[in-house]
C-alpha positions, 0 to 999 in steps of 0.5 A, spaced: 419 658 701 426 659 698 427 665 693 433 663 688 438 669 686 441 666 681 437 668 675 437 676 678 444 676 678 445 673 671 441 678 669 444 684 673 452 681 671 448 681 663 446 688 664 453 690 667 457 687 661 453 691 656 454 697 659 461 696 660 462 694 653 458 700 650 462 705 655 469 702 653 467 702 645 465 709 646 471 712 650 476 708 647 475 709 640 478 715 636 473 715 630 473 720 625 472 726 630 478 724 634 476 723 641 471 728 640 464 724 640 460 726 634 455 728 637 459 734 640 462 735 634 456 736 630 453 740 636 459 745 634 456 746 628 449 748 630 450 755 627 450 751 620 443 748 620 439 753 616 445 753 611 445 745 611 437 745 610 436 750 604 441 751 599 439 758 598 440 760 605 446 764 607 451 761 611 452 765 617 460 767 619 459 763 625 458 757 621 464 758 617 469 760 623 466 752 626 467 749 619 473 752 618 477 750 625 473 743 624 477 742 617 483 744 620 483 740 626 479 734 623 477 734 616 474 727 615 470 729 621 465 734 617 463 728 612 462 723 619 457 728 621 453 730 614 453 722 613 451 720 620 444 719 623 444 725 627 444 729 621 439 726 618 434 726 624 436 734 624 433 734 616 441 736 614 441 735 606 448 732 605 448 735 598 447 742 600 451 741 606 457 739 604 458 745 599 458 750 605 466 750 605 466 753 599 460 757 600 465 760 606 471 761 601 474 756 606 482 756 602 484 749 605 478 745 602 480 739 598 477 741 591 473 734 589 473 731 595 468 725 595 464 725 602 460 718 602 457 719 594 457 727 595 462 730 592 463 737 594 463 741 588 
């Protein structure tokens, strides 16, 4: 009884190709957050979750520090995070979250900056 290994080799080769392709695209791409993966950049903003979900919530100082640092190093990254599916899963309301830099009195924010269809008030 001869067992052909050809189909198994093709499946393994195909899976290897898909894995390699995903790895190369993820590592080689410098997106809105530079070389920092969007998940890591979003995790750094965890002190902002309450303020990003509720317009009446007070913005903690730790959140203001993180947002200020992010805007200094990679201003477009904030929009990328707020409009990502990851933010939606976390219950973040982009229209509320985009106002956090103003609530933090961050001076270097761009007035009238658009983030998708949302505009900073």
